[in-house]
C-alpha positions in Angstrom: 83.1 145.0 190.2 79.9 146.3 191.8 79.0 149.7 190.4 75.6 150.0 192.1 73.9 148.6 195.2 71.8 145.5 194.5 68.5 146.1 196.5 67.4 142.4 196.2 70.3 140.4 197.6 69.7 139.5 201.2 73.4 138.8 202.1 75.3 141.2 204.3 76.6 144.3 202.4 80.2 145.5 202.9 80.8 149.1 201.9 84.4 149.9 201.2 85.6 153.5 201.2 89.1 154.3 199.6 91.4 156.9 201.0 93.1 159.9 199.5 94.7 159.6 196.1 93.0 156.2 195.8 90.4 155.6 193.0 87.7 153.0 193.5 89.7 150.3 191.7 92.3 150.3 194.5 89.8 148.4 196.6 88.5 146.1 193.9 90.8 143.2 194.9 89.8 143.5 198.5 86.1 143.7 197.5 86.5 140.5 195.3 87.9 138.6 198.3 84.9 139.7 200.4 82.5 138.5 197.6 84.2 135.1 197.6 83.4 134.8 201.3 79.7 135.4 200.7 79.4 139.2 201.2 77.9 141.7 198.8 80.2 144.6 198.1 80.0 148.3 197.1 83.1 150.4 196.6 82.2 154.1 197.2 83.8 156.8 195.1 85.4 159.1 197.6 85.5 162.6 196.0 88.1 163.9 198.3 89.3 166.8 196.0 85.7 168.2 195.6 84.1 167.5 199.0 85.0 167.3 202.7 84.9 164.0 204.5 81.6 165.0 206.0 80.1 166.0 202.6 81.2 162.6 201.2 79.7 160.9 204.2 76.4 162.6 203.5 76.5 161.4 199.9 77.1 157.8 201.1 74.3 158.1 203.7 71.9 159.2 201.0 72.9 156.1 199.0 72.5 153.7 201.9 69.7 155.0 204.1 67.0 152.9 202.4 68.8 149.6 203.2 66.8 149.1 206.3 66.5 145.3 206.1 70.1 144.4 205.5 73.2 144.2 207.6 75.6 146.9 206.4 79.3 146.7 207.3 81.9 149.3 206.6 85.6 149.0 205.7 87.6 152.2 205.2 91.2 152.8 204.3 93.0 155.9 205.7 90.8 159.0 204.7 88.0 156.5 203.8 87.8 155.6 207.5 87.2 159.3 208.3 84.3 159.4 205.9 82.9 156.4 207.6 83.2 158.0 211.1 81.3 161.1 209.8 78.7 158.7 208.3 78.2 157.0 211.7 77.7 160.3 213.3 75.2 161.3 210.7 73.4 158.0 211.0 73.1 158.3 214.8 71.5 161.7 214.6 69.1 160.7 211.8 65.4 160.4 212.8 64.4 158.1 209.9 65.8 155.9 207.2 68.8 154.9 209.4 71.3 152.6 207.9 71.1 149.0 209.1 73.4 147.8 211.9 76.8 146.2 211.2 80.4 146.3 212.1 83.2 148.6 211.1 86.9 148.1 210.2 89.2 151.1 210.0 92.5 150.4 208.1 95.3 152.9 208.8 92.9 155.7 209.6 94.5 158.6 211.5 91.5 159.2 213.8 93.6 161.6 215.9 94.6 163.6 212.8 97.8 163.1 210.8 101.1 164.7 211.6 102.2 164.0 208.0 99.1 165.8 206.7 99.8 168.8 209.0 103.4 168.9 207.7 102.2 168.6 204.1 99.4 171.2 204.6 102.0 173.8 205.7 103.8 173.4 202.3 102.6 176.0 199.8 102.7 173.6 196.9 100.6 170.9 198.6 98.0 172.9 200.5 95.6 172.8 197.5 95.7 169.0 197.6 94.8 168.9 201.2 92.2 171.7 201.3 89.0 169.7 201.3 90.4 166.8 203.3 91.6 169.2 206.0 88.1 170.2 207.1 87.1 167.9 210.0 89.4 165.3 208.6 93.1 164.7 208.3 94.1 167.7 210.5 91.6 167.3 213.3 87.9 167.6 214.2 86.9 164.0 213.5 83.8 162.8 215.4 84.4 159.7 217.4 80.7 158.6 217.4 80.5 154.9 216.4 76.7 154.7 216.3 76.9 151.7 218.7 78.8 149.6 216.2 81.6 147.2 217.1 84.7 148.7 215.5 88.1 147.2 214.7 91.2 149.2 214.1 94.1 147.9 211.9 97.4 149.7 211.7 100.7 149.0 209.9 104.3 148.9 211.0 106.3 148.7 207.7 107.8 152.0 206.6 107.7 151.8 202.8 106.6 154.0 199.9 107.6 157.5 198.7 106.3 159.2 201.8 108.7 157.2 203.9 111.6 158.9 202.1 110.6 162.3 203.3 108.8 161.6 206.5 110.4 159.8 209.4 108.6 160.3 212.7 109.9 158.9 216.0 106.8 156.8 216.6 106.2 153.4 214.9 104.4 154.0 211.7 103.4 152.5 208.3 105.4 155.1 206.3 102.5 157.6 206.4 100.4 157.3 209.6 101.7 156.8 213.1 100.3 153.9 215.1 99.3 156.3 217.9 97.2 158.3 215.4 95.1 155.3 214.7 94.2 154.5 218.3 90.5 154.7 219.1 89.6 154.3 222.7 86.1 152.8 222.0 87.4 150.3 219.5 86.3 146.7 220.1 89.7 145.3 218.9 93.0 146.5 217.5 95.7 144.8 215.5 99.0 145.8 213.9 100.1 144.3 210.6 103.7 144.2 209.2 102.4 146.2 206.2 102.9 149.6 204.8 100.2 152.2 204.5 99.3 151.7 200.8 99.9 147.9 200.6 97.6 147.0 203.5 94.5 147.0 201.2 96.2 144.5 198.8 97.3 142.1 201.5 95.3 138.9 201.7 96.1 138.5 205.4 94.6 142.0 206.1 91.5 141.1 204.2 91.2 137.8 206.1 91.5 139.6 209.4 88.9 142.2 208.4 86.5 139.4 207.3 87.0 137.7 210.7 86.2 140.9 212.5 83.0 141.5 210.5 81.9 137.9 211.3 82.9 137.7 214.9 83.7 141.1 216.4 87.4 140.4 216.9 90.4 140.0 214.6 91.8 136.7 216.0 90.2 133.9 217.9 90.0 134.5 221.6 91.8 131.9 223.9 
């Protein structure tokens, strides 16, 4: 899997950003599917325990800001999507070395903040785990600047996983994130998948839809 960004390849680059409790290898299968469809890939190491989403976005911006001649797409899962949104805000404000234009896919990203994260943050034994992610991230305060990029939102509707055993909100959800929490008013397109929060990134159908959006700006063909 790609460990560094190849500066010589002229194909479009897809930057994948994993979520909380997700090491880089969680997105390697998705990245390999992107590569088979002709994209270059780079899976970013989201250091969510050590840095805030904005600080991780600044790290990613530093890595990418010299890619001025390429198309750079972004795909983020959950907290990874929050890092991307901070990155887009940073890029829009940058005066030089801006990251090349491309599209964005947010997968199960609670752009409105997460009720589950707020519930967990209130628990004494889990507050340390959420501490860095809470700053302008999973609780609230996320910028909604999209840097002029067409952005697609994917959410899930299957309640599975350990979190589903202890968290049961009234709204439709993927076992961790409510569908309403993923809604982004300025999104180009939105689609809901019959997948759980964690399994969405392993689903071939989810990857195919993400690829279609990066290529065309919508998830399914328009009538």
